[in-house]
C-alpha positions as CSV (number, residue, x, y, z in Angstrom):
1,M,-31.6,-24.6,-35.4
2,R,-30.5,-25.4,-39.0
3,F,-26.9,-26.8,-39.8
4,W,-25.5,-26.5,-43.2
5,K,-22.5,-28.6,-44.7
6,I,-19.5,-27.4,-44.3
7,Q,-18.1,-24.9,-47.0
8,S,-14.3,-25.4,-48.1
9,Y,-12.6,-22.4,-49.9
10,K,-9.4,-23.1,-51.7
11,G,-7.2,-20.0,-52.1
12,R,-3.8,-19.3,-53.6
13,R,-2.1,-20.0,-50.1
14,V,-4.5,-21.5,-47.7
15,T,-7.7,-23.4,-47.9
16,T,-10.5,-22.4,-45.2
17,H,-13.3,-24.6,-43.8
18,T,-16.4,-22.6,-42.6
19,V,-18.9,-24.1,-40.5
20,R,-22.2,-22.4,-41.2
21,W,-25.4,-22.7,-38.8
22,V,-28.8,-20.7,-38.4
23,V,-29.9,-19.8,-34.7
24,E,-33.3,-17.9,-34.9
25,G,-33.1,-17.2,-38.2
26,R,-29.6,-15.6,-38.3
27,E,-27.0,-17.3,-40.0
28,W,-23.6,-17.4,-38.0
29,K,-20.1,-18.6,-39.6
30,E,-16.9,-19.9,-37.9
31,P,-13.8,-20.3,-40.2
32,F,-11.1,-23.1,-39.6
33,R,-7.7,-24.0,-41.5
34,T,-8.5,-27.7,-41.4
35,L,-11.3,-29.7,-42.3
36,A,-10.9,-31.9,-38.9
37,H,-11.2,-29.0,-36.9
38,A,-14.5,-27.5,-38.6
39,E,-16.2,-31.0,-38.3
40,S,-15.3,-31.3,-34.6
41,F,-16.9,-27.7,-34.0
42,R,-19.9,-28.5,-36.3
43,A,-20.5,-32.0,-34.3
44,Q,-19.9,-30.3,-30.5
45,L,-23.0,-27.7,-31.8
46,M,-25.2,-30.4,-33.1
47,T,-24.6,-32.4,-29.9
48,A,-25.5,-29.6,-27.8
49,A,-28.8,-28.9,-30.2
50,R,-29.6,-32.4,-29.6
51,Q,-29.2,-32.3,-26.2
52,G,-31.7,-29.4,-25.8
53,E,-29.2,-26.8,-24.5
54,A,-29.9,-23.2,-25.1
55,F,-28.3,-21.0,-27.9
56,S,-27.5,-17.7,-27.3
57,I,-29.0,-15.5,-29.8
58,A,-26.2,-12.6,-29.1
59,T,-23.1,-15.3,-29.9
60,G,-25.1,-18.2,-31.9
61,R,-23.4,-20.8,-29.6
62,P,-24.7,-22.6,-26.6
63,V,-25.1,-20.8,-23.3
64,S,-22.9,-23.0,-21.5
65,W,-19.8,-22.2,-24.0
66,K,-20.2,-18.7,-22.9
67,R,-20.0,-19.8,-19.0
68,E,-17.2,-22.0,-19.6
69,E,-15.2,-18.8,-21.5
70,N,-15.6,-16.9,-18.4
71,T,-14.2,-19.3,-15.7
72,L,-11.5,-16.7,-14.7
73,T,-10.9,-17.6,-11.2
74,W,-10.2,-14.9,-8.3
75,F,-6.7,-16.0,-7.9
76,A,-6.1,-15.6,-11.7
77,F,-7.6,-12.4,-11.7
78,T,-5.6,-11.0,-8.8
79,L,-2.5,-11.8,-10.5
80,A,-3.6,-9.9,-13.6
81,Y,-4.5,-7.1,-11.6
82,V,-1.1,-6.9,-9.5
83,A,0.8,-7.0,-12.7
84,A,-1.2,-3.9,-14.3
85,K,-0.6,-2.1,-10.9
86,W,3.0,-3.1,-10.3
87,P,4.9,-0.6,-12.8
88,Y,2.8,2.5,-11.5
89,A,2.5,1.8,-7.8
90,A,5.0,2.5,-4.9
91,P,6.8,-0.4,-2.9
92,N,4.7,0.2,0.1
93,H,1.1,0.7,-2.2
94,R,2.0,-2.7,-3.5
95,R,3.0,-4.2,0.0
96,G,-1.1,-2.7,0.9
97,I,-2.5,-4.2,-2.2
98,A,-0.8,-7.8,-1.7
99,E,-2.2,-8.0,2.0
100,A,-5.7,-6.7,1.0
101,L,-6.0,-9.4,-1.8
102,T,-4.3,-12.3,0.4
103,D,-7.0,-11.6,3.2
104,A,-9.6,-11.6,0.6
105,T,-8.2,-14.8,-1.1
106,E,-8.5,-16.4,2.2
107,A,-12.6,-15.6,2.0
108,L,-13.0,-16.9,-1.4
109,L,-11.5,-20.5,-1.4
110,T,-13.6,-23.1,-2.5
111,K,-12.5,-25.5,-0.2
112,E,-11.8,-24.4,3.2
113,N,-9.7,-27.4,4.1
114,S,-6.5,-28.3,2.4
115,A,-3.2,-30.2,2.8
116,F,-1.7,-26.7,3.4
117,D,-2.0,-24.6,6.5
118,A,-3.4,-21.0,6.7
119,D,0.3,-19.6,7.2
120,T,1.8,-21.4,4.0
121,R,-1.2,-20.3,2.0
122,R,-0.3,-16.8,3.2
123,A,3.6,-16.9,2.0
124,A,2.3,-18.5,-1.6
125,L,0.0,-15.5,-2.0
126,R,2.6,-13.3,-0.4
127,W,5.2,-14.6,-3.4
128,S,2.8,-14.5,-6.5
129,Y,2.1,-11.0,-5.7
130,S,5.5,-10.0,-5.5
131,D,8.3,-12.0,-7.1
132,R,6.3,-13.6,-9.6
133,V,4.9,-10.3,-10.8
134,R,8.4,-8.4,-11.0
135,D,10.4,-11.3,-11.8
136,N,8.2,-13.5,-13.7
137,A,10.1,-16.5,-11.7
138,E,9.2,-20.2,-10.9
139,P,8.0,-20.6,-7.4
140,P,10.3,-21.9,-5.0
141,A,10.1,-25.6,-4.5
142,N,8.3,-25.6,-0.7
143,L,5.3,-23.0,-2.5
144,A,4.9,-25.1,-5.9
145,P,2.1,-27.2,-4.6
146,V,0.6,-24.4,-2.7
147,I,0.3,-22.3,-5.9
148,R,-0.8,-25.1,-8.0
149,W,-3.9,-25.7,-5.3
150,L,-4.7,-22.0,-5.6
151,E,-5.1,-21.8,-9.1
152,T,-7.9,-24.1,-8.9
153,N,-9.5,-23.5,-5.8
154,T,-10.8,-19.7,-5.7
155,V,-14.3,-19.0,-6.8
156,P,-14.9,-17.8,-10.4
157,M,-15.3,-14.3,-10.9
158,V,-18.5,-14.7,-12.5
159,A,-19.7,-15.9,-9.1
160,F,-19.6,-12.0,-7.9
161,D,-22.6,-11.1,-10.8
162,E,-24.7,-14.2,-9.4
163,P,-27.9,-12.7,-7.8
164,G,-27.7,-13.5,-3.7
165,K,-24.3,-15.4,-4.2
166,G,-22.4,-12.4,-5.4
167,A,-23.5,-10.6,-2.3
168,L,-22.9,-13.4,0.0
169,L,-19.2,-13.5,-1.3
170,T,-18.6,-9.9,-1.3
171,R,-20.1,-10.0,2.5
172,G,-17.3,-12.5,3.6
173,V,-14.4,-10.6,1.8
174,L,-15.6,-7.6,3.8
175,D,-15.9,-9.3,7.1
176,R,-12.3,-10.9,6.4
177,I,-10.5,-7.5,6.1
178,S,-12.2,-6.4,9.4
179,R,-10.2,-9.2,11.1
180,T,-6.7,-9.9,11.8
181,K,-5.4,-13.2,11.4
182,D,-6.2,-14.4,14.8
183,G,-9.8,-13.3,14.2
184,R,-9.6,-9.9,16.5
185,T,-11.2,-6.8,14.9
186,A,-8.5,-5.2,12.6
187,A,-7.6,-1.5,13.3
188,A,-10.4,0.6,11.7
189,N,-7.5,2.4,9.5
190,T,-6.1,-1.0,8.2
191,A,-9.7,-2.5,7.3
192,N,-10.6,1.0,5.4
193,R,-7.3,0.9,3.6
194,K,-7.7,-2.4,2.4
195,R,-11.1,-1.9,1.3
196,M,-10.1,1.2,-0.6
197,C,-7.3,-1.5,-2.3
198,L,-10.3,-4.1,-3.0
199,N,-12.4,-1.7,-4.7
200,N,-10.0,-0.5,-6.8
201,A,-9.4,-3.9,-8.0
202,M,-13.1,-4.7,-8.4
203,Q,-13.4,-1.3,-10.6
204,Y,-10.5,-2.8,-12.5
205,A,-12.6,-5.9,-13.3
206,V,-15.5,-4.0,-14.3
207,E,-13.1,-2.1,-16.8
208,I,-11.7,-5.0,-18.3
209,G,-15.2,-6.6,-18.9
210,V,-14.6,-9.3,-16.4
211,L,-17.6,-8.1,-14.2
212,S,-20.7,-6.1,-14.9
213,T,-21.0,-4.1,-11.6
214,N,-18.4,-3.5,-8.6
215,P,-19.7,-5.9,-6.2
216,L,-18.2,-3.7,-3.4
217,K,-20.7,-0.9,-4.5
218,T,-24.1,-2.8,-4.1
219,V,-23.6,-3.8,-0.6
220,N,-23.9,-2.0,2.2
221,W,-21.2,-1.9,4.7
222,T,-20.9,0.3,8.0
223,K,-17.3,2.0,7.7
224,P,-15.3,1.6,10.6
225,R,-14.6,4.9,12.1
226,T,-11.3,6.0,11.9
227,L,-8.9,8.1,13.8
228,T,-8.3,11.6,12.0
229,T,-6.4,13.4,14.4
230,I,-3.1,13.0,16.2
231,D,-3.5,12.0,19.9
232,P,-2.0,15.0,21.8
233,R,-1.0,12.8,24.3
234,V,2.1,11.3,21.9
235,V,3.1,15.0,21.3
236,I,6.1,15.9,23.7
237,N,7.2,19.9,24.4
238,I,10.6,21.4,23.8
239,H,11.9,20.3,27.8
240,Q,11.1,16.8,26.8
241,A,12.9,16.9,23.5
242,R,15.7,18.1,24.7
243,R,16.1,15.7,27.4
244,F,15.4,12.9,24.5
245,L,18.2,14.3,22.6
246,T,20.6,14.4,25.3
247,A,19.7,11.1,26.0
248,V,20.3,9.9,22.6
249,E,23.8,11.8,22.7
250,Q,24.9,9.9,25.9
251,H,23.6,6.6,24.8
252,S,26.6,5.0,22.5
253,E,29.1,5.9,19.8
254,R,25.8,5.1,17.5
255,G,23.7,7.5,19.7
256,R,26.0,10.3,19.1
257,R,25.5,9.6,15.4
258,M,21.6,9.7,15.8
259,K,21.5,13.1,17.7
260,A,21.1,15.1,14.8
261,F,18.9,12.5,12.9
262,F,16.3,12.5,15.5
263,G,16.7,16.2,15.9
264,C,15.5,16.7,12.0
265,M,12.5,15.1,13.0
266,Y,11.9,17.4,15.9
267,F,13.0,20.7,14.5
268,A,12.5,20.3,11.0
269,A,9.3,17.9,10.9
270,L,11.3,15.6,8.5
271,R,9.7,12.0,7.8
272,P,12.2,9.1,8.5
273,E,12.7,8.3,4.9
274,E,13.5,12.0,4.4
275,V,15.9,12.1,6.7
276,V,17.7,8.8,5.6
277,D,18.0,10.4,2.3
278,L,19.2,13.4,3.6
279,R,22.2,14.8,1.8
280,A,24.9,17.5,1.7
281,E,23.4,19.1,-1.5
282,H,20.1,19.5,0.5
283,L,21.5,21.9,3.1
284,I,21.2,25.0,1.2
285,S,22.3,27.2,4.3
286,L,23.6,26.3,7.5
287,P,24.8,29.5,9.3
288,E,25.5,30.1,12.9
289,N,23.4,31.4,15.4
290,A,20.8,32.0,12.6
291,W,18.0,30.1,10.5
292,G,18.9,27.9,7.9
293,E,17.3,26.1,5.1
294,I,17.0,22.4,4.0
295,R,15.6,21.7,0.7
296,L,14.2,18.3,0.2
297,T,14.0,16.6,-3.3
298,N,14.0,12.9,-2.5
299,A,12.8,10.4,0.3
300,E,14.0,6.6,0.7
301,P,10.9,4.7,2.7
302,R,11.3,1.1,3.7
303,A,9.1,-1.1,2.0
304,G,11.1,-4.2,2.2
305,S,13.2,-6.1,-0.9
306,R,10.1,-7.8,-1.9
307,W,8.3,-5.0,-3.2
308,T,11.0,-3.0,-4.4
309,N,12.0,-2.7,-8.1
310,S,16.0,-3.6,-7.2
311,G,15.4,-5.9,-4.6
312,N,16.8,-3.4,-1.9
313,V,14.9,-3.0,1.6
314,R,14.9,1.1,0.7
315,E,14.4,2.6,-2.7
316,R,14.6,6.4,-3.5
317,R,11.6,7.9,-4.8
318,E,9.9,11.3,-5.1
319,L,8.9,13.1,-2.0
320,K,5.5,11.9,-0.4
321,H,2.2,13.6,-2.5
322,R,4.6,15.4,-4.9
323,A,5.2,14.6,-8.3
324,A,8.7,13.8,-9.3
325,G,11.4,16.5,-9.6
326,E,9.3,18.7,-7.2
327,T,11.2,19.6,-4.4
328,R,10.1,21.1,-0.4
329,P,12.0,24.0,1.4
330,V,12.0,23.1,5.6
331,P,13.7,26.1,7.8
332,I,16.5,24.7,9.6
333,H,16.0,26.0,13.6
334,P,19.4,27.4,15.1
335,E,19.4,24.6,17.6
336,L,19.3,21.8,14.7
337,G,21.9,24.0,12.5
338,A,24.4,23.8,15.5
339,M,23.9,19.7,15.5
340,L,24.1,19.4,12.0
341,R,27.3,21.2,11.8
342,D,28.8,19.2,14.6
343,H,27.6,16.0,13.4
344,I,29.1,16.6,9.9
345,R,32.4,17.7,11.8
346,Q,32.5,14.6,14.0
347,F,31.6,12.1,11.2
348,G,31.7,13.7,7.9
349,T,29.6,12.5,5.1
350,G,28.9,9.1,3.5
351,P,28.6,7.9,-0.1
352,E,26.5,10.5,-2.3
353,G,27.1,13.4,0.4
354,R,24.5,11.3,2.7
355,I,24.5,12.9,6.3
356,F,23.6,10.2,8.3
357,I,25.3,6.6,7.8
358,G,26.4,3.9,10.1
359,P,29.5,3.5,11.7
360,R,30.9,1.2,8.6
361,G,29.5,3.7,5.7
362,G,25.9,1.7,5.2
363,L,22.7,3.1,5.2
364,M,21.0,4.1,9.0
365,T,18.7,1.1,9.4
366,D,15.4,1.0,11.1
367,R,16.7,-1.5,13.6
368,A,19.5,0.7,14.4
369,Y,17.9,3.7,15.1
370,L,14.8,2.1,16.8
371,K,16.8,0.5,19.2
372,V,18.5,3.8,20.2
373,F,15.4,5.3,20.1
374,H,13.4,3.3,22.7
375,E,16.2,3.0,25.0
376,A,16.9,7.0,25.1
377,R,13.2,7.6,25.4
378,A,13.3,5.2,28.6
379,K,16.3,6.9,29.9
380,A,15.2,10.6,29.7
381,F,11.4,10.7,30.7
382,T,10.1,9.9,34.1
383,E,8.4,6.4,34.7
384,A,5.0,8.0,34.3
385,E,5.9,9.7,31.1
386,A,7.8,6.2,29.9
387,K,4.5,4.4,30.7
388,S,2.4,6.7,28.6
389,P,2.0,7.1,25.0
390,L,4.3,10.4,24.8
391,M,6.4,10.0,21.9
392,D,5.9,6.0,21.8
393,V,7.2,6.0,18.2
394,P,9.6,8.2,16.4
395,Y,7.0,9.8,14.0
396,A,5.8,11.5,17.0
397,L,8.7,13.8,17.1
398,R,7.4,15.0,13.7
399,H,3.9,15.4,15.2
400,A,5.2,17.4,17.8
401,A,7.2,20.1,15.3
402,V,4.1,20.7,13.1
403,S,1.7,21.4,16.3
404,T,4.7,23.4,17.8
405,W,4.8,25.8,14.6
406,L,0.8,25.6,14.8
407,N,0.7,26.7,18.4
408,A,3.3,29.5,17.9
409,G,1.0,31.1,15.4
410,V,2.6,30.0,11.9
411,P,0.3,30.4,9.2
412,A,-1.4,27.2,8.0
413,P,-0.4,27.3,4.5
414,Q,3.2,27.9,5.8
415,V,3.3,25.0,7.8
416,A,1.5,22.6,5.2
417,E,4.3,23.6,2.7
418,W,7.1,23.0,5.2
419,A,5.5,19.5,6.7
420,G,4.7,18.3,3.0
421,H,0.9,18.3,3.2
422,S,-2.2,20.0,2.2
423,V,-3.5,22.6,4.2
424,N,-7.0,20.7,4.7
425,V,-5.2,17.5,5.5
426,L,-2.9,19.7,8.2
427,L,-5.8,21.2,10.0
428,R,-7.8,17.7,10.4
429,V,-4.8,15.6,11.4
430,Y,-1.9,17.9,13.2
431,A,-3.7,21.0,14.8
432,K,-3.6,19.6,18.3
433,C,-1.7,21.6,21.0
434,I,1.5,20.3,22.6
435,H,2.0,18.3,25.6
436,G,1.4,20.5,28.6
437,Q,-0.6,23.3,26.6
438,Q,-3.8,22.1,28.4
439,G,-2.7,23.5,31.5
440,E,-1.9,26.9,30.1
441,A,-5.3,27.2,28.5
442,M,-6.8,26.5,31.7
443,R,-5.4,29.0,33.5
444,R,-6.1,31.7,31.2
445,I,-9.8,30.5,31.3
446,W,-9.5,30.8,35.2
447,D,-8.0,34.5,34.9
448,A,-10.8,35.5,32.7
449,T,-13.6,34.4,34.7
450,K,-12.6,34.6,38.6
451,L,-14.0,36.8,40.8
């Protein structure tokens, strides 16, 4: 190590003071605008050399300085990652990212005990990954102390690159996302979805130079087995569907408004968010006693006000798995066509031509249609059916529609187009017999093998 005197150069407008030193025969320079700053920097270098610190031949500075420069914490990194993803992610995907990062952060705290309980810390993390990124707002008074604590009490990102320690931290994160808040084993689909989010985050850390490698790719982790096919026990047949729709109609005034709503899920395989957005302009044809056509353009999935750009519970977006502006044709079964005509005749259309609205003209809410769904299901089904998984959620109506189309012999590419899926996903997930077909299949086998 050799140190030269500070070199001062007086230009026309500014004066530059340059610190010069040599490491392993290579000269290094660092310019400063003021002599005081230059002298301070030179003194720090000389102090490090006198104390026997190692200097980097790549940067010319003490190795310890580099470590200090890279003390980006996990919490600070996650804020940068969420800010980078936010403009391009759908609201529900934003929520999924926040859930994965919240769980991971719990495993990466440097202090297990704090003045704040787990629920308070999770609330602060959710706010940080939503309102803070979207609005650049100041934290509410009740969360501000927690956020300040988080800013200094998560592991530094460089820890993931340390031999041994990085693997332990990574395994701790994977273990945490594999469990629920109360310590029970999480659903396989949930754990795998969170791992995908974290893998993307770690890959982003590599891209921006925070990590040298993706730590998730260096740890052997047994991927939980996921259920990729629809349980045939949840899928109803046409007779059960008609009983259910009748029970919905007889439920109440609100139920009468929802008969065609649920009918769109069963006869046209629409997703709930697609039915909510259904408008008069989407009904291309609605003839009597014949097949009609719906042409979908958008959907309004429910994500929660925290995750949308507008702050509304729902946000209108392009169709799932489709580019903005792309549409999807769906046939209207004559029975569904009759329901839609009756619905429009009785209730008209709402703002922007919406087909389904509440009694006061507002959006059809989840709370409203779920209440009617479960009460009508209990009334329509037998005691045994009601206790079974049969049509336990509204989405099962869509499963029944797709299964019915496939079992009716409609070619898979056509069903995939109507349902808004790829053929691969369709055959892997939806190709199941409707409820009650097992008996028919066994009857045919018996006829073919009996004496």
